[in-house]
N, C-alpha and C positions, 0 to 999 in steps of 0.2 A: 504493500499500499504506500509506503514512504517513497519508494522509487517512482510510482505512478504519479504521486503529487509533485515530485520534483520535475518530472517530465511535463506535466500539465502547466506548472508554474513557469517553466522555461519557455514553453510554447506560447503562453499568455503574454509574457514579457516581450517575446519576439513579435507577436501580433501588435502589441502596443507600440513597439518601436517602428514597425513597418507603417503604422498610421502616420508617422512623420513624413515618409515619402509620399503617401497618399495626399496629405495636406499640401505638399509642394507641387503636385501635378498642375494646379491652375497656373503656376508660374511658367509652365511650358506652353500654355494655350492662350492666356489672356495677358493684357498689359499689366504693368505693375500697379497694385491697388493703391488707392490714395492713403495718405497718412491717417486720415480719419478711420478708414476701414482697418488698417493695420492695428491701430490702437484699440479699436473695438474687439478685434480678434484676440489680441494679447490680453485685454481685460477679461474676456471670456475664459481664456486659459488660466489666468490667475484665480478666478473664482472656482474653477474646477479643482485646481491644485489645493486651494485652501480647504474646500469642503472635504476632499479626499483625505487631507491630513488629519482632520478632526474626526470625521465619521467612520473612516475605514482604517485609521491607524491609531489615533490617540484613544478613542473610546474602547476599542477592543484591547488595546494595551493596558488600559486601566482595569478592565475586567480580568485579564490574565494575571496582572501583577497583584491585585487584591486576592485572587483565588490562591495564587502561589505563596504569598506571604502571610495570608490569614489576617491581614490588618488593612483597614481602609487607609489609614494614614501612611503606613510604610509603602503600600502599593502605589499610592498617589505620588509619593516622593520619588519612587523609582522611575516612574514615567516622566516626571518633571526633570529629573536628572538626565534621562535619556534624550529628551527633547532639547535641552540646553547643550548636551554633548554633540548632537547632530548639527545644530546650528553653529556651534563653535568650530567643528571640524570643517564645514564648508567655508566658514569665515577665514580659517587659516589657509585653506587651499586657495581661496580667492585672493588672499594677500601675498602668498609666497610662491605660488606656481605661476609662471609666465603664461598669460593668456590675453585675449583681446575682446573687449566689448564691441558690439557692432557700431555704437554711436560714440561712446565716451573714450574709446581708444585703448591703448595697451596698458597693462598693469603687471606687476610682479617683477621678480629679480631677473636681470639680464634679458628682458623681453626683446630688446632691439636686436639681439643676436639670433633670434629665431626667424625663420622664413614666415611670411605672412600667412600662408595656408596652414602651417602647423599651429600657429596661434589660434586660428579659427577652430581647428580640430580640438585643441586643448580646451577652448571655451565651450564647445559643443559637448565634449565629454563631461566637463564640470557640471553642466546643467542636466544631463540625461542619465548619468549613472545613478544618482540618488532616486530617480524615478523608477528605474529598473529594480533597484534594491527594494523600493516600496512595494512593487508588484510581487516580488518573491516573498517578502516578509508577509504580505497579505495572505498568502497561501500557507504560511509557516505553521499555523496552529491546526492544519487539516481542514480549515473552513473554506471549501471550494467556492461557495457562494460569495463570501467576502472578498476572496482573491479575484474572482471574476468581475465583481462590481468595481474593484479598484483598477483592474486591467482595462476595463471599458472606459473608466473615467480618465485614466492616463492616456489611452488611445484618443479620446475626444480632445484632451488637452494638447496632444502632440500634433494634431492636424493643423490648427492655426499656428503652432510653433514652427512646424515644417514650412508653412507658407512664409512666415516671417523670416526664417533663415534664408530661404531661396530668394525672396525679394531683396533682402539686405545684400546678398552676394551679387544679384543683378545690378543693384545700384552702384556697386564697385567695379562693374565692367566684366564680370564673369559671364560666360555663355549660359544660355538656358539649360543646356544639358549638364554642364558642370555644376551649376547651382542646384539642380535637382539631385544629382548624385551626392553632393556634399550634404544636402538636407536629409537624404535617405540614410547616409552613413551616420549622421548624428543620432538617428533613432536606433541603429543597429548595435550601439554600445549598451542599450538597455537590457538585452538578454544576459549580458555578462553580469550586470548588477543583480538581475533577477535570480540567476543561478546561485550566486553567493548568498543572496538573501534567504532563499529557501533552504539551501544547504546548511547555513548556520543555525537557523531555528529548528530544523529537523534533527540535527545532531544533539541539541541541548534545549529542551523545553523551557528551562528557566531563562534562556536568552530571549524568548519571544517578546516580553514586554519591553526589554531594552532595545531590541531591534525595531519594534514598531515605533517607539518613541523617537529613536535616533533617526529613522527615515522621515518621520513627520517633521522633526526639527530641521532637517536638511531642506525639505521641500518648502517649509514656511520661510526659511531664511532666503531661499532663491526668489520666492514670490516678493518678499518685502524689499530685498536688496537689489534685485535685477528687474523683475517684470513690471511691477507697479511704477517705479520711477521712470522706466522707459515709456510707459503709456501716458505719463504726465508731462513729458518734455515739450510737447508741441501744442499745448493749450487745449487738449481734448479730454480733460480730466472727467467731465460729466459723462461723456460718451463711453470712456473706458470703464468708469465705475458702473454704468448701466450694463456693460458686457460682463463685468465681474459678478454682478448680482444674478444675471441670467445663468452664468456658469455655475454659480453656487447653487441655484435652484435645480439645475439639471443634475448635478451630482447628488444632491439630497434625494431627488426622485430615484435616481439609479440605486442609491444605497438602500432605500426602502423597498423598491420593487424587486431587487435581486438579493437583498440580504435577509 
């Protein structure tokens, strides 16, 4: 049974990753979307990620931690610590690993010595590995419904993200084919995170609440530090916030319908 869950989780994280490529397909067919549409799509992605973090990761993590520790207080503190650890980990990577944001430019040590394309790959990996980890962790307790709900949510979130990646590359002069392939590759790192996520919690049940909280913290940090500021750069805050609320509602519905 454990082997089958690992296989299912790996397949689900792969499907979620491929959704990034599906989202990038319009970049091959249609003109670059306006800044308003891009910010709306990114806002939607942020809402889905926030809802997934709480409903599919933090709440199940609290249940698992309280059951494992036998204490409401201790269980809650475990998940809080895990969430903060996940956010801190991504913050450290964000600070010290050379990478490039699409708008604000290069960050990290010795970034100028890296080729531009590898900076993009590093940035894409930074954003998508925690998502794959989240999908894998979602299956970690043997709850296929919860893992499926999270994989669908991440897949939905990945589609506008894939479009955003492709259009950003197009704006820098990359060909449509190249932009699509890079966007697709950005999602294909997610099965790696998914495999490690499901393998870790399958080997040690006590790790489950820590892994759930860690993945949630990483995702929340990315939303707050990367996605939301990007949607507010060009004066479309209200439109982006509307997209966020719709994304939040969609994920809530998925969680209830599939969970």
